[in-house]
N, C-alpha and C positions, 0 to 999 in steps of 0.2 A: 742919556744919563740911564734912564732905568736897567739899559744893556749892560751895564757894568755890573752892578750887585748879580746879575743874572749869571755872568760868566765866570765871574769870583767863586762863584756858591758849584758850580759844574766843575770848577778848577779842582778845589779843596775834596769836592767826593772822590775826584779821579784820583787825589795823591793819597787818600784814604785807603782807597780802594790797591793799590799798588802796598802800598806799606804793611796792610794785612796781610796781601798773599792771599793765592787760590785755594781753595779746599782740594785738598789730595784725595783720590776713593781708593779705598782696598784694590789689592789687584784679584784678579778674577780668579787663577791658579798659584798654586804653590803656599807654602808653611803660613803664609800671613794672610791669606785667603779664608771669606769668611764661610763656614760649611755649613750644607742645603740642607733645612728642614727635612725630617722625615715624614713621609706617608704613613699613614694606619694602613698596616698588613689586614686584607681583605680576603675572609673566610670563603676558598671556592666553594661555586656553587653545584648540588647535588645535578646530576646529569638526571636529566628527564627526556621519556619517549613521546611526548604525543600530549592528547587531552587526558587528565587524569591517569597519567602514566609514571611509575616512579621505577625506573628500569633497575637504579642499582637494590633495592629494597625488595625485588620482583615480583611485585604486586600491579594490580592496576583495576579500574571502574568497568563497570560493566551493565548492561540493563536486560530487562525477561522482557520478553515480546513472544506474541503466542507462536506457537509453532504453524498454525494455520489460520484464516482470517477471510471470512466473506462479510461484504455487505449486503445485505440482500434487499430488492427491492420490486417492485412490480412488473411482469411481464407484459402486462396490457394496463394504459393510463385508465384509472376509474376510481372512486371514492371507496375509502376500506369503509368492511361492514362486518369485519369481524375480525378480533384481535386473540388468538389462541396462548399466548406466552407472554411473560414479562422479564422484565431484568432480571440478571440471576438463574435463571431456570436452563437447566439441561435437555438438553433437544437432541436425537439422533438421526441420524443423515433421511430424510423420507418424509418428518415429521411437520406436522402442517403449522405454518406461522401466521399467516393472516391471509383473508380474503379480502377481496374487491366486488364490488357492485356488479353481480353478473347477468343482472333481468335485460340487458341487452345483448346477451353472449347467447343468453336460452331463446331471447323470440329469433335472431340469427339461424338457432338452431331447428329451433321448429319451422323457420320457411324453408333452410336448404332440405328439409324431410319431407314436408311438402311439393317443393320442385321435383325431388328422388320419386317421391309416388307419383308424380303428373309425368314423369319419363316411360316409368314403367309401363303404367297404363297405354301410355304410345306406343312404346316399342312392342304390347303385346298385340294392337290393335295390326301393326302395321306388319308383324310378323304372321298373323291369321291370312291378313291378305295375299302376302307372298308368300305361305307355302299352297294356297287357293291358284293361286296366276301359275305358281310352278308344276304344280299338277296339269293344269289345262295344257301348258308349253309341252309337257311332256308327251302328251295325247293330241300336238300340234291342233290344238282347240283354240290358241292365243298369240298376242302379236308379241316377235320378241323385243321390240323396243317398248312395250309396254312394261315387257318383265323385267328390263334391264332399269328402268326409272322406278319400278318398285325397288327392285333389290339397291339402288342407290338408297333411298329413303327408308330401308332396314337397315343399311349401314350407318346412317347420320343417327338413327334411332337409340342404336345400339351405344355413338358417341355421347350423346345425349346422357344415357343412363349413367356412364363413366363419370363422365363431368359432374352429374348430381352427386353422384359418392361420394367424387373428391371434393363438392362443396359441404357436405355433409360431415366431413373428415376434416376439413379447417374451420365450421362453426362448433366442431366439441371439441378442438384444440383449443379455442378460442374459450370455450365454457370452463375447460380443465386451466387454463394461463390464469382464472382469476382466483384462483389457490394456489399461493406459493407456500412452497417446502424448502426446508432445510439443506443444502447442499452440502454440508459436514458434520461431523458429530460434534457438538461443543456447548461450552455455555454462551447464553446471550446474554451480551454485554452493555449493547446498549440500544437505546428505545428511540426515534426519530419524532417520529408519526403517531397517531393520536387516532382514534374510532372517530369516522366522519371525514377525515382528511382526506383532500383530493390530490391525490399521487400519478407523476406519469413516467412516463418512460424520457422523455426529451423535452427538459433535462433529465436525467435519469435520479430519480428522488431514492433516498435510501432512506431506509423504515427501521429493520433489524441490521446491526453488527454480531454475527456468532463467531466465537474464538474457539479452536483448537488449544487446551490449553495440559493436555497431556499426550506428550513429553510437553515439556514449554523449554523455548530457545531462548538461551543467553548469548548477548552480544557484547564483543569486546574488542577494544584496540588496542593493539600492541605496538610498542616502535620496532622499524623494520629490521634492530639487530637480532631481533627474537623471533625471526623468519628461520631461523634454522633449528630453535629448539622446539618448536610447536609444530606438531604433524596431525592429520587425523588419526583418531586413536586416542588422543593425550587425553590426562585427568587433569583437570582443574576444581581448585577446592572455592568455592564461593560461599559467601558470607553476607546475608542479610541482616542489616543492624537494626531495621526496621520493626521486625519480628522476631528478631533473635534466632534466624533458624543460618544452620550451617550445612550445604549440598556440597555431594561430588556432580559434576560436568564432566562431560564425554565431549573432546571434538571431533565433529564431522564434516564441516566446512570452514575451509581456509580462502576469502575471496582474492583473487589475483591482481587485485589492484595495491598502489600504494598512494596514500593521500600526499601528492605535494608540499602541500602547508605545514601537515604535522607531521611526513615522516613517520606513517603509522600505517598499518593493515589492520585490517576486519575480522576477526577468529567469531564463529559461530558453536556453539555449543549446547547440547542435551542435557535437560534434569527429568528425573522424572519425578509428575505430580498428581499421582492418581488422585481422582476425586471422588475415592471413598476415605475414611470418612468426608473429605471436602478437600477440594485445593488448598493445600496452603501457602503456592505460590499466585500473582498473579501480574498480568504483564504490567511495565512499567515500573516493579521495584528496581530499584538500584542494588549491587551488590562489588561488593571488596572481593577480589579474584585474586588467588594467590597462584604465580605461571608454574609449572611443572619444575 
């Protein structure tokens, strides 16, 4: 009995659906089709040629680096006993930067000198005996075998003198290595060690950094399509906004490699940076560079 009302309800629902008819969708094409929505127009992006380079404006971003740089450390391991310069000082090639404790080197030099004196005394004594036996041999008053043995001793004494002289030179070099000098003209830009600290040659310890800032190098990356335009000797205009300075740079080198990620190449240009009255440009400054 419960199934009869359920069947009647389903039959009535189906009849109503047939009487109402199925909903019709609009055609996909033709005059009665619904128009497609319009997408917003996107302004095309400016072409860029890599890191910080806007090729459309002919500008790029560069950085100043020292023309030459020397990381100066000790030639022999030891304790720093004297420091002659500080950060910001200008130095010439050959100027003393620092010294390490040279007492051990002085003792080794004195020991080598004493060994040389002993070798010279021995050589002189053997020489006297050699000359005497040689004279007797010429007079047929000496044994030739004895003379040959003495000659070998004399040659050995002369070799010992040469070895002692080399030892003195090596000890002198070790004493000289305790004094460290600047390998280039430049400015002391970093100091990593202090008086009384131990410095070693292995691993190498850096005590001072000396940079040659006149001229100073400008490194800039340009998109590869600018390669035909940029040649050695070309002029670039570099503006350093941090210090309000605009300088002309001359291209000196073009590195023959293209970065596969950014499709850029590196250009190195030189900028005059006289020390008198003072270096206006320092390494690390960023510049906006106008292409030729």
